[in-house]
All heavy atoms as TSV, in Angstrom:
chain	resi	resn	atom	element	x	y	z
A	1	MET	N	N	0.832	-1.171	0.007
A	1	MET	CA	C	-0.003	0.000	-0.006
A	1	MET	C	C	0.874	1.252	-0.015
A	1	MET	O	O	1.852	1.323	0.724
A	1	MET	CB	C	-0.903	-0.020	1.213
A	1	MET	CG	C	-1.893	1.143	1.242
A	1	MET	SD	S	-3.096	0.996	2.546
A	1	MET	CE	C	-2.385	1.996	3.793
A	2	MET	N	N	0.529	2.223	-0.783
A	2	MET	CA	C	1.309	3.421	-0.864
A	2	MET	C	C	0.866	4.403	0.217
A	2	MET	O	O	-0.322	4.593	0.463
A	2	MET	CB	C	1.057	4.065	-2.226
A	2	MET	CG	C	1.866	5.336	-2.413
A	2	MET	SD	S	1.754	5.972	-4.132
A	2	MET	CE	C	0.056	6.386	-4.284
A	3	ASP	N	N	1.829	4.966	0.933
A	3	ASP	CA	C	1.534	5.975	1.919
A	3	ASP	C	C	1.285	7.317	1.244
A	3	ASP	O	O	2.186	7.830	0.549
A	3	ASP	CB	C	2.687	6.133	2.917
A	3	ASP	CG	C	2.789	4.972	3.865
A	3	ASP	OD1	O	1.722	4.328	4.101
A	3	ASP	OD2	O	3.882	4.661	4.350
A	4	LEU	N	N	0.059	7.848	1.378
A	4	LEU	CA	C	-0.266	9.088	0.730
A	4	LEU	C	C	0.023	10.272	1.648
A	4	LEU	O	O	0.170	11.397	1.149
A	4	LEU	CB	C	-1.720	9.127	0.336
A	4	LEU	CG	C	-2.154	7.995	-0.644
A	4	LEU	CD1	C	-3.662	8.020	-0.859
A	4	LEU	CD2	C	-1.418	8.125	-1.937
A	5	TRP	N	N	0.045	10.054	2.910
A	5	TRP	CA	C	0.285	11.139	3.892
A	5	TRP	C	C	1.348	10.689	4.883
A	5	TRP	O	O	1.414	9.546	5.290
A	5	TRP	CB	C	-1.003	11.420	4.700
A	5	TRP	CG	C	-2.107	11.972	3.866
A	5	TRP	CD1	C	-2.987	11.256	3.154
A	5	TRP	CD2	C	-2.472	13.333	3.705
A	5	TRP	NE1	N	-3.918	12.091	2.548
A	5	TRP	CE2	C	-3.558	13.382	2.889
A	5	TRP	CE3	C	-1.929	14.511	4.231
A	5	TRP	CZ2	C	-4.181	14.585	2.539
A	5	TRP	CZ3	C	-2.539	15.694	3.889
A	5	TRP	CH2	C	-3.654	15.731	3.040
A	6	PRO	N	N	2.191	11.618	5.378
A	6	PRO	CA	C	3.081	11.241	6.452
A	6	PRO	C	C	2.280	11.010	7.713
A	6	PRO	O	O	1.117	11.436	7.805
A	6	PRO	CB	C	3.998	12.479	6.581
A	6	PRO	CG	C	3.245	13.613	5.914
A	6	PRO	CD	C	2.329	12.979	4.899
A	7	ASP	N	N	2.890	10.356	8.710
A	7	ASP	CA	C	2.184	10.066	9.917
A	7	ASP	C	C	1.567	11.303	10.567
A	7	ASP	O	O	0.424	11.266	11.039
A	7	ASP	CB	C	3.088	9.370	10.948
A	7	ASP	CG	C	3.387	7.922	10.522
A	7	ASP	OD1	O	2.717	7.386	9.668
A	7	ASP	OD2	O	4.381	7.368	11.050
A	8	GLU	N	N	2.298	12.400	10.574
A	8	GLU	CA	C	1.792	13.605	11.168
A	8	GLU	C	C	0.537	14.102	10.415
A	8	GLU	O	O	-0.447	14.549	11.060
A	8	GLU	CB	C	2.818	14.734	11.157
A	8	GLU	CG	C	2.395	16.001	11.808
A	8	GLU	CD	C	3.444	17.084	11.781
A	8	GLU	OE1	O	4.664	16.742	11.637
A	8	GLU	OE2	O	3.106	18.266	11.875
A	9	GLY	N	N	0.536	14.043	9.129
A	9	GLY	CA	C	-0.630	14.443	8.333
A	9	GLY	C	C	-1.844	13.551	8.621
A	9	GLY	O	O	-2.950	14.019	8.722
A	10	CYS	N	N	-1.613	12.257	8.686
A	10	CYS	CA	C	-2.688	11.307	9.019
A	10	CYS	C	C	-3.323	11.630	10.372
A	10	CYS	O	O	-4.501	11.596	10.558
A	10	CYS	CB	C	-2.186	9.863	8.968
A	10	CYS	SG	S	-1.880	9.242	7.300
A	11	SER	N	N	-2.447	11.949	11.355
A	11	SER	CA	C	-2.928	12.278	12.691
A	11	SER	C	C	-3.742	13.565	12.646
A	11	SER	O	O	-4.799	13.639	13.274
A	11	SER	CB	C	-1.764	12.473	13.662
A	11	SER	OG	O	-1.055	11.236	13.834
A	12	ASP	N	N	-3.299	14.566	11.887
A	12	ASP	CA	C	-4.082	15.798	11.748
A	12	ASP	C	C	-5.461	15.550	11.129
A	12	ASP	O	O	-6.471	16.080	11.567
A	12	ASP	CB	C	-3.310	16.828	10.886
A	12	ASP	CG	C	-2.056	17.333	11.605
A	12	ASP	OD1	O	-1.961	17.217	12.836
A	12	ASP	OD2	O	-1.213	17.927	10.890
A	13	ILE	N	N	-5.476	14.721	10.092
A	13	ILE	CA	C	-6.717	14.412	9.414
A	13	ILE	C	C	-7.644	13.675	10.372
A	13	ILE	O	O	-8.838	13.976	10.511
A	13	ILE	CB	C	-6.497	13.577	8.133
A	13	ILE	CG1	C	-5.806	14.472	7.084
A	13	ILE	CG2	C	-7.774	12.986	7.607
A	13	ILE	CD1	C	-5.261	13.691	5.928
A	14	TYR	N	N	-7.102	12.677	11.081
A	14	TYR	CA	C	-7.907	11.894	12.015
A	14	TYR	C	C	-8.519	12.829	13.077
A	14	TYR	O	O	-9.723	12.737	13.361
A	14	TYR	CB	C	-7.052	10.820	12.709
A	14	TYR	CG	C	-7.819	10.145	13.833
A	14	TYR	CD1	C	-8.702	9.097	13.548
A	14	TYR	CD2	C	-7.652	10.532	15.137
A	14	TYR	CE1	C	-9.406	8.499	14.546
A	14	TYR	CE2	C	-8.355	9.939	16.169
A	14	TYR	CZ	C	-9.230	8.902	15.883
A	14	TYR	OH	O	-9.915	8.271	16.877
A	15	ARG	N	N	-7.711	13.710	13.651
A	15	ARG	CA	C	-8.224	14.626	14.689
A	15	ARG	C	C	-9.311	15.551	14.137
A	15	ARG	O	O	-10.308	15.806	14.807
A	15	ARG	CB	C	-7.084	15.415	15.305
A	15	ARG	CG	C	-6.249	14.600	16.297
A	15	ARG	CD	C	-5.329	15.492	17.140
A	15	ARG	NE	N	-4.448	16.343	16.323
A	15	ARG	CZ	C	-3.267	15.924	15.843
A	15	ARG	NH1	N	-2.822	14.706	16.100
A	15	ARG	NH2	N	-2.513	16.750	15.142
A	16	SER	N	N	-9.126	16.045	12.908
A	16	SER	CA	C	-10.145	16.982	12.375
A	16	SER	C	C	-11.440	16.227	12.085
A	16	SER	O	O	-12.525	16.784	12.323
A	16	SER	CB	C	-9.590	17.676	11.136
A	16	SER	OG	O	-9.432	16.783	10.060
A	17	VAL	N	N	-11.369	15.026	11.545
A	17	VAL	CA	C	-12.580	14.261	11.267
A	17	VAL	C	C	-13.242	13.843	12.588
A	17	VAL	O	O	-14.496	13.917	12.716
A	17	VAL	CB	C	-12.279	13.037	10.389
A	17	VAL	CG1	C	-13.484	12.121	10.291
A	17	VAL	CG2	C	-11.799	13.490	9.008
A	18	LYS	N	N	-12.477	13.476	13.587
A	18	LYS	CA	C	-13.011	13.112	14.876
A	18	LYS	C	C	-13.696	14.314	15.487
A	18	LYS	O	O	-14.798	14.195	16.082
A	18	LYS	CB	C	-11.883	12.596	15.802
A	18	LYS	CG	C	-12.358	12.113	17.162
A	18	LYS	CD	C	-13.127	10.858	17.024
A	18	LYS	CE	C	-13.452	10.328	18.412
A	18	LYS	NZ	N	-14.479	9.320	18.370
A	19	ALA	N	N	-13.106	15.492	15.429
A	19	ALA	CA	C	-13.764	16.707	15.949
A	19	ALA	C	C	-15.059	16.997	15.251
A	19	ALA	O	O	-16.067	17.374	15.869
A	19	ALA	CB	C	-12.793	17.882	15.821
A	20	LEU	N	N	-15.086	16.819	13.921
A	20	LEU	CA	C	-16.328	17.033	13.136
A	20	LEU	C	C	-17.384	16.042	13.593
A	20	LEU	O	O	-18.537	16.418	13.789
A	20	LEU	CB	C	-16.035	16.857	11.667
A	20	LEU	CG	C	-17.234	16.931	10.724
A	20	LEU	CD1	C	-17.924	18.305	10.820
A	20	LEU	CD2	C	-16.838	16.638	9.310
A	21	GLN	N	N	-17.010	14.780	13.750
A	21	GLN	CA	C	-17.972	13.739	14.174
A	21	GLN	C	C	-18.542	14.109	15.535
A	21	GLN	O	O	-19.760	14.008	15.744
A	21	GLN	CB	C	-17.290	12.396	14.216
A	21	GLN	CG	C	-18.171	11.291	14.806
A	21	GLN	CD	C	-17.399	10.051	15.108
A	21	GLN	OE1	O	-16.209	10.069	15.251
A	21	GLN	NE2	N	-18.134	8.940	15.234
A	22	GLU	N	N	-17.715	14.528	16.466
A	22	GLU	CA	C	-18.189	14.855	17.801
A	22	GLU	C	C	-19.105	16.069	17.774
A	22	GLU	O	O	-20.147	16.127	18.459
A	22	GLU	CB	C	-17.026	15.079	18.738
A	22	GLU	CG	C	-16.279	13.798	19.067
A	22	GLU	CD	C	-14.965	13.983	19.818
A	22	GLU	OE1	O	-14.611	15.160	20.079
A	22	GLU	OE2	O	-14.335	12.963	20.151
A	23	ALA	N	N	-18.792	17.059	16.944
A	23	ALA	CA	C	-19.623	18.261	16.833
A	23	ALA	C	C	-20.997	17.908	16.278
A	23	ALA	O	O	-22.015	18.433	16.760
A	23	ALA	CB	C	-18.944	19.308	15.955
A	24	VAL	N	N	-21.046	17.051	15.276
A	24	VAL	CA	C	-22.331	16.628	14.699
A	24	VAL	C	C	-23.122	15.872	15.720
A	24	VAL	O	O	-24.345	16.084	15.890
A	24	VAL	CB	C	-22.102	15.802	13.414
A	24	VAL	CG1	C	-23.385	15.105	12.940
A	24	VAL	CG2	C	-21.501	16.678	12.290
A	25	GLN	N	N	-22.478	14.965	16.444
A	25	GLN	CA	C	-23.196	14.189	17.465
A	25	GLN	C	C	-23.777	15.095	18.550
A	25	GLN	O	O	-24.883	14.849	19.030
A	25	GLN	CB	C	-22.268	13.137	18.091
A	25	GLN	CG	C	-22.028	11.987	17.141
A	25	GLN	CD	C	-21.003	10.988	17.695
A	25	GLN	OE1	O	-20.180	11.332	18.540
A	25	GLN	NE2	N	-21.096	9.772	17.243
A	26	GLN	N	N	-23.050	16.134	18.972
A	26	GLN	CA	C	-23.545	17.032	19.975
A	26	GLN	C	C	-24.690	17.916	19.458
A	26	GLN	O	O	-25.522	18.362	20.204
A	26	GLN	CB	C	-22.411	17.921	20.445
A	26	GLN	CG	C	-21.406	17.184	21.308
A	26	GLN	CD	C	-20.247	18.066	21.737
A	26	GLN	OE1	O	-20.243	19.258	21.479
A	26	GLN	NE2	N	-19.259	17.465	22.400
A	27	ALA	N	N	-24.727	18.106	18.161
A	27	ALA	CA	C	-25.746	18.977	17.576
A	27	ALA	C	C	-27.015	18.242	17.166
A	27	ALA	O	O	-27.953	18.870	16.703
A	27	ALA	CB	C	-25.177	19.712	16.370
A	28	LEU	N	N	-27.029	16.922	17.312
A	28	LEU	CA	C	-28.216	16.152	16.901
A	28	LEU	C	C	-29.432	16.669	17.674
A	28	LEU	O	O	-29.414	16.817	18.884
A	28	LEU	CB	C	-28.037	14.656	17.180
A	28	LEU	CG	C	-27.141	13.879	16.256
A	28	LEU	CD1	C	-27.019	12.449	16.742
A	28	LEU	CD2	C	-27.639	13.912	14.845
A	29	PRO	N	N	-30.488	16.927	16.914
A	29	PRO	CA	C	-31.716	17.403	17.597
A	29	PRO	C	C	-32.253	16.368	18.567
A	29	PRO	O	O	-32.060	15.168	18.336
A	29	PRO	CB	C	-32.690	17.618	16.439
A	29	PRO	CG	C	-31.850	17.667	15.198
A	29	PRO	CD	C	-30.633	16.874	15.505
A	30	PRO	N	N	-32.900	16.823	19.585
A	30	PRO	CA	C	-33.464	15.860	20.606
A	30	PRO	C	C	-34.367	14.776	19.968
A	30	PRO	O	O	-34.349	13.642	20.415
A	30	PRO	CB	C	-34.260	16.741	21.529
A	30	PRO	CG	C	-33.590	18.099	21.415
A	30	PRO	CD	C	-33.139	18.212	19.997
A	31	ARG	N	N	-35.095	15.149	18.925
A	31	ARG	CA	C	-35.986	14.133	18.303
A	31	ARG	C	C	-35.199	13.002	17.674
A	31	ARG	O	O	-35.611	11.841	17.760
A	31	ARG	CB	C	-36.877	14.816	17.239
A	31	ARG	CG	C	-37.851	13.892	16.634
A	31	ARG	CD	C	-38.836	14.630	15.798
A	31	ARG	NE	N	-39.743	13.652	15.194
A	31	ARG	CZ	C	-40.718	14.000	14.411
A	31	ARG	NH1	N	-40.955	15.260	14.140
A	31	ARG	NH2	N	-41.518	13.060	13.920
A	32	VAL	N	N	-34.073	13.294	17.084
A	32	VAL	CA	C	-33.225	12.265	16.515
A	32	VAL	C	C	-32.687	11.362	17.609
A	32	VAL	O	O	-32.721	10.133	17.519
A	32	VAL	CB	C	-32.111	12.872	15.662
A	32	VAL	CG1	C	-31.109	11.763	15.208
A	32	VAL	CG2	C	-32.624	13.600	14.453
A	33	MET	N	N	-32.212	11.999	18.699
A	33	MET	CA	C	-31.725	11.173	19.786
A	33	MET	C	C	-32.797	10.300	20.395
A	33	MET	O	O	-32.535	9.159	20.762
A	33	MET	CB	C	-31.122	12.128	20.885
A	33	MET	CG	C	-29.875	12.850	20.413
A	33	MET	SD	S	-28.540	11.751	19.878
A	33	MET	CE	C	-28.148	10.926	21.388
A	34	MET	N	N	-34.021	10.788	20.474
A	34	MET	CA	C	-35.139	10.048	21.006
A	34	MET	C	C	-35.408	8.821	20.063
A	34	MET	O	O	-35.630	7.689	20.556
A	34	MET	CB	C	-36.383	10.863	21.118
A	34	MET	CG	C	-37.582	10.140	21.696
A	34	MET	SD	S	-39.035	11.153	21.981
A	34	MET	CE	C	-39.382	11.764	20.348
A	35	CYS	N	N	-35.342	9.029	18.767
A	35	CYS	CA	C	-35.517	7.936	17.814
A	35	CYS	C	C	-34.464	6.851	17.954
A	35	CYS	O	O	-34.726	5.647	17.803
A	35	CYS	CB	C	-35.599	8.463	16.387
A	35	CYS	SG	S	-37.074	9.394	16.010
A	36	ILE	N	N	-33.229	7.281	18.214
A	36	ILE	CA	C	-32.133	6.320	18.427
A	36	ILE	C	C	-32.406	5.527	19.716
A	36	ILE	O	O	-32.280	4.309	19.748
A	36	ILE	CB	C	-30.791	7.053	18.455
A	36	ILE	CG1	C	-30.479	7.616	17.076
A	36	ILE	CG2	C	-29.664	6.090	18.946
A	36	ILE	CD1	C	-29.275	8.552	17.037
A	37	ARG	N	N	-32.750	6.237	20.788
A	37	ARG	CA	C	-33.012	5.556	22.061
A	37	ARG	C	C	-34.181	4.583	21.940
A	37	ARG	O	O	-34.199	3.497	22.535
A	37	ARG	CB	C	-33.319	6.573	23.172
A	37	ARG	CG	C	-32.113	7.208	23.760
A	37	ARG	CD	C	-32.455	7.965	25.066
A	37	ARG	NE	N	-33.483	8.902	24.877
A	37	ARG	CZ	C	-33.347	10.188	24.488
A	37	ARG	NH1	N	-32.141	10.617	24.251
A	37	ARG	NH2	N	-34.398	10.990	24.368
A	38	ASP	N	N	-35.204	4.948	21.138
A	38	ASP	CA	C	-36.388	4.100	20.957
A	38	ASP	C	C	-36.197	3.003	19.917
A	38	ASP	O	O	-37.146	2.254	19.606
A	38	ASP	CB	C	-37.612	4.941	20.586
A	38	ASP	CG	C	-38.031	5.875	21.703
A	38	ASP	OD1	O	-37.576	5.669	22.861
A	38	ASP	OD2	O	-38.777	6.832	21.385
A	39	ASN	N	N	-34.991	2.930	19.330
A	39	ASN	CA	C	-34.712	1.953	18.313
A	39	ASN	C	C	-35.530	2.152	17.021
A	39	ASN	O	O	-35.734	1.203	16.263
A	39	ASN	CB	C	-34.762	0.529	18.807
A	39	ASN	CG	C	-33.713	0.228	19.815
A	39	ASN	OD1	O	-32.562	0.615	19.673
A	39	ASN	ND2	N	-34.106	-0.485	20.871
A	40	THR	N	N	-36.004	3.366	16.804
A	40	THR	CA	C	-36.675	3.681	15.573
A	40	THR	C	C	-35.682	3.746	14.406
A	40	THR	O	O	-35.978	3.321	13.301
A	40	THR	CB	C	-37.459	5.009	15.670
A	40	THR	OG1	O	-38.372	4.913	16.786
A	40	THR	CG2	C	-38.253	5.342	14.425
A	41	ILE	N	N	-34.551	4.331	14.723
A	41	ILE	CA	C	-33.408	4.364	13.854
A	41	ILE	C	C	-32.183	3.901	14.583
A	41	ILE	O	O	-32.168	3.947	15.805
A	41	ILE	CB	C	-33.195	5.764	13.195
A	41	ILE	CG1	C	-32.943	6.835	14.293
A	41	ILE	CG2	C	-34.325	6.185	12.317
A	41	ILE	CD1	C	-32.555	8.174	13.771
A	42	ALA	N	N	-31.172	3.461	13.880
A	42	ALA	CA	C	-29.937	2.967	14.505
A	42	ALA	C	C	-28.838	4.014	14.220
A	42	ALA	O	O	-28.770	4.603	13.133
A	42	ALA	CB	C	-29.535	1.618	13.951
A	43	ILE	N	N	-28.003	4.212	15.186
A	43	ILE	CA	C	-26.856	5.116	14.994
A	43	ILE	C	C	-26.002	4.699	13.850
A	43	ILE	O	O	-25.432	5.550	13.168
A	43	ILE	CB	C	-26.038	5.256	16.327
A	43	ILE	CG1	C	-25.062	6.434	16.254
A	43	ILE	CG2	C	-25.300	3.967	16.606
A	43	ILE	CD1	C	-25.693	7.781	16.289
A	44	GLU	N	N	-25.944	3.416	13.569
A	44	GLU	CA	C	-25.205	2.905	12.436
A	44	GLU	C	C	-25.712	3.447	11.062
A	44	GLU	O	O	-24.957	3.449	10.087
A	44	GLU	CB	C	-25.192	1.352	12.368
A	44	GLU	CG	C	-24.440	0.747	13.548
A	44	GLU	CD	C	-25.245	0.674	14.791
A	44	GLU	OE1	O	-26.481	0.861	14.774
A	44	GLU	OE2	O	-24.647	0.473	15.860
A	45	GLN	N	N	-26.922	3.872	11.008
A	45	GLN	CA	C	-27.471	4.424	9.760
A	45	GLN	C	C	-26.784	5.758	9.419
A	45	GLN	O	O	-26.886	6.217	8.317
A	45	GLN	CB	C	-28.972	4.661	9.890
A	45	GLN	CG	C	-29.746	3.326	9.928
A	45	GLN	CD	C	-31.227	3.549	10.131
A	45	GLN	OE1	O	-31.670	3.745	11.244
A	45	GLN	NE2	N	-31.979	3.494	9.053
A	46	PHE	N	N	-26.055	6.319	10.408
A	46	PHE	CA	C	-25.316	7.539	10.118
A	46	PHE	C	C	-23.861	7.296	9.728
A	46	PHE	O	O	-23.108	8.201	9.440
A	46	PHE	CB	C	-25.347	8.471	11.380
A	46	PHE	CG	C	-26.728	8.962	11.669
A	46	PHE	CD1	C	-27.559	8.297	12.550
A	46	PHE	CD2	C	-27.222	10.109	11.046
A	46	PHE	CE1	C	-28.814	8.761	12.831
A	46	PHE	CE2	C	-28.486	10.587	11.310
A	46	PHE	CZ	C	-29.302	9.908	12.223
A	47	ASP	N	N	-23.459	6.008	9.700
A	47	ASP	CA	C	-22.093	5.668	9.280
A	47	ASP	C	C	-21.894	6.027	7.818
A	47	ASP	O	O	-22.826	5.924	7.006
A	47	ASP	CB	C	-21.818	4.179	9.453
A	47	ASP	CG	C	-21.673	3.764	10.928
A	47	ASP	OD1	O	-21.527	4.680	11.791
A	47	ASP	OD2	O	-21.697	2.576	11.205
A	48	HIS	N	N	-20.730	6.424	7.482
A	48	HIS	CA	C	-20.422	6.749	6.092
A	48	HIS	C	C	-19.349	5.747	5.636
A	48	HIS	O	O	-18.583	5.220	6.424
A	48	HIS	CB	C	-19.911	8.191	5.943
A	48	HIS	CG	C	-18.682	8.464	6.719
A	48	HIS	ND1	N	-17.400	8.145	6.280
A	48	HIS	CD2	C	-18.486	8.985	7.984
A	48	HIS	CE1	C	-16.510	8.474	7.193
A	48	HIS	NE2	N	-17.124	8.982	8.207
A	49	PRO	N	N	-19.304	5.506	4.314
A	49	PRO	CA	C	-18.266	4.595	3.798
A	49	PRO	C	C	-16.859	5.153	4.130
A	49	PRO	O	O	-16.720	6.405	4.138
A	49	PRO	CB	C	-18.489	4.575	2.287
A	49	PRO	CG	C	-19.879	5.082	2.106
A	49	PRO	CD	C	-20.189	5.961	3.294
A	50	LYS	N	N	-15.996	4.309	4.388
A	50	LYS	CA	C	-14.618	4.760	4.661
A	50	LYS	C	C	-13.858	4.950	3.339
A	50	LYS	O	O	-13.862	4.066	2.487
A	50	LYS	CB	C	-13.909	3.777	5.560
A	50	LYS	CG	C	-14.551	3.667	6.918
A	50	LYS	CD	C	-13.766	2.753	7.798
A	50	LYS	CE	C	-14.447	2.414	9.091
A	50	LYS	NZ	N	-14.838	3.309	9.974
A	51	PHE	N	N	-13.281	6.118	3.196
A	51	PHE	CA	C	-12.522	6.443	2.022
A	51	PHE	C	C	-11.056	6.487	2.392
A	51	PHE	O	O	-10.732	6.805	3.546
A	51	PHE	CB	C	-12.954	7.803	1.437
A	51	PHE	CG	C	-14.331	7.756	0.891
A	51	PHE	CD1	C	-15.395	8.273	1.636
A	51	PHE	CD2	C	-14.615	7.265	-0.376
A	51	PHE	CE1	C	-16.671	8.306	1.147
A	51	PHE	CE2	C	-15.886	7.237	-0.868
A	51	PHE	CZ	C	-16.940	7.765	-0.103
A	52	ASN	N	N	-10.202	6.287	1.452
A	52	ASN	CA	C	-8.774	6.431	1.683
A	52	ASN	C	C	-8.274	7.634	0.871
A	52	ASN	O	O	-7.671	7.498	-0.200
A	52	ASN	CB	C	-8.011	5.172	1.285
A	52	ASN	CG	C	-6.562	5.251	1.635
A	52	ASN	OD1	O	-6.131	6.089	2.442
A	52	ASN	ND2	N	-5.739	4.431	1.023
A	53	GLY	N	N	-8.590	8.810	1.346
A	53	GLY	CA	C	-8.180	9.978	0.591
A	53	GLY	C	C	-8.769	11.237	1.194
A	53	GLY	O	O	-9.503	11.219	2.172
A	54	CYS	N	N	-8.452	12.348	0.570
A	54	CYS	CA	C	-8.825	13.622	1.140
A	54	CYS	C	C	-10.310	13.979	0.872
A	54	CYS	O	O	-10.826	14.934	1.394
A	54	CYS	CB	C	-7.935	14.716	0.616
A	54	CYS	SG	S	-8.035	14.897	-1.163
A	55	GLU	N	N	-11.030	13.148	0.107
A	55	GLU	CA	C	-12.378	13.470	-0.187
A	55	GLU	C	C	-13.325	13.458	1.036
A	55	GLU	O	O	-14.404	13.928	1.006
A	55	GLU	CB	C	-12.984	12.545	-1.297
A	55	GLU	CG	C	-13.051	11.111	-0.915
A	55	GLU	CD	C	-11.804	10.328	-1.310
A	55	GLU	OE1	O	-10.755	10.926	-1.509
A	55	GLU	OE2	O	-11.905	9.117	-1.421
A	56	ILE	N	N	-12.841	12.908	2.151
A	56	ILE	CA	C	-13.622	12.899	3.360
A	56	ILE	C	C	-13.476	14.190	4.186
A	56	ILE	O	O	-14.195	14.414	5.121
A	56	ILE	CB	C	-13.327	11.679	4.250
A	56	ILE	CG1	C	-11.902	11.746	4.756
A	56	ILE	CG2	C	-13.632	10.383	3.542
A	56	ILE	CD1	C	-11.580	10.758	5.859
A	57	ILE	N	N	-12.558	15.016	3.823
A	57	ILE	CA	C	-12.276	16.237	4.577
A	57	ILE	C	C	-13.225	17.345	4.090
A	57	ILE	O	O	-13.257	17.643	2.922
A	57	ILE	CB	C	-10.833	16.674	4.409
A	57	ILE	CG1	C	-9.856	15.566	4.754
A	57	ILE	CG2	C	-10.531	17.920	5.215
A	57	ILE	CD1	C	-10.007	15.010	6.144
A	58	PRO	N	N	-14.029	17.894	5.030
A	58	PRO	CA	C	-14.952	18.950	4.607
A	58	PRO	C	C	-14.219	20.226	4.226
A	58	PRO	O	O	-13.162	20.510	4.612
A	58	PRO	CB	C	-15.820	19.150	5.870
A	58	PRO	CG	C	-15.027	18.585	6.985
A	58	PRO	CD	C	-14.069	17.585	6.399
């Protein structure tokens, strides 16, 4: 496998995506959280395909 980013770059990308994920989770409206708790929807439905590249960076 070819390394596209140095370790430091990968760490930066990971931290930025993790921060985005946490911000989105904190901003979920109460109704969405209630649907998750009631098993109307699953948190896994919010999973996105994993990409190996910069296209995941907002």
